[in-house]
N, C-alpha and C positions, 0 to 999 in steps of 0.2 A: 338216380341211384346215388346214394352216399357212399363215399370211399372211406373205409375203415381199415386200418392196418391191423393184421392179425399177428400172431406169434410166429417165430421162425423165419421172419423176412418175407412171409407171404402177405398178400393183400386179400382182403375179403370185400366183396361188393354186397351191400344190403339193399333189398328192394323195399321201398316205403309203400308202394302200392303197385298192383298188377291190374292192368285194364284189359278186359276181353273185347272191348269195343263192340262192334256189331257181329262178331264172329259166332256168338251163340244164337242170335236171332237168324243168321244166314244158314246155320246148320239145321235149325228147326224148319226154315222154309224149304230146305232140300228135302228133308223127310216128308213134309206135307206134299211136296210136288211128286216125289216117288210114289207116295200112297195114292194120290189122285190118279196118276198115270196108270198104276196097276189096277185101281178100281175101275177105270174106264175101259182098259184093255182086257183084263181077265175076269173082272167082277170079284176080286178078292182084295184083302187088305193086309197081306203078309208083311208089307214094308213097315207096318206098325208093331210087328212082333218085338216084344221086349221094351216098347216104349214107356210102359207104365210100371216098370220094375223099380221105382223109386218113390220116395215120399218127400214132401217139401221140407219137412224137418231135417232129414238127411242132407238134402240139397243145401239148405241154409247152413248147416254145420260145415260142409265142405267149403263154402264161400266165406266163411267167417275168418277174419284174420287173427 
């Protein structure tokens, strides 16, 4: 992070880049595991409810700096 002085004696910290690391993949694996466990135990796949409520264009816009 770069340190930039702001007005009024306050300092601001600016982020040049935010890394999500493997956390997004780990979250996806957790959903897949819950869905598989539910499918095996109950024969349903409610764990995936709402999983398709986005589109890639929207996701790309959210991740754009």
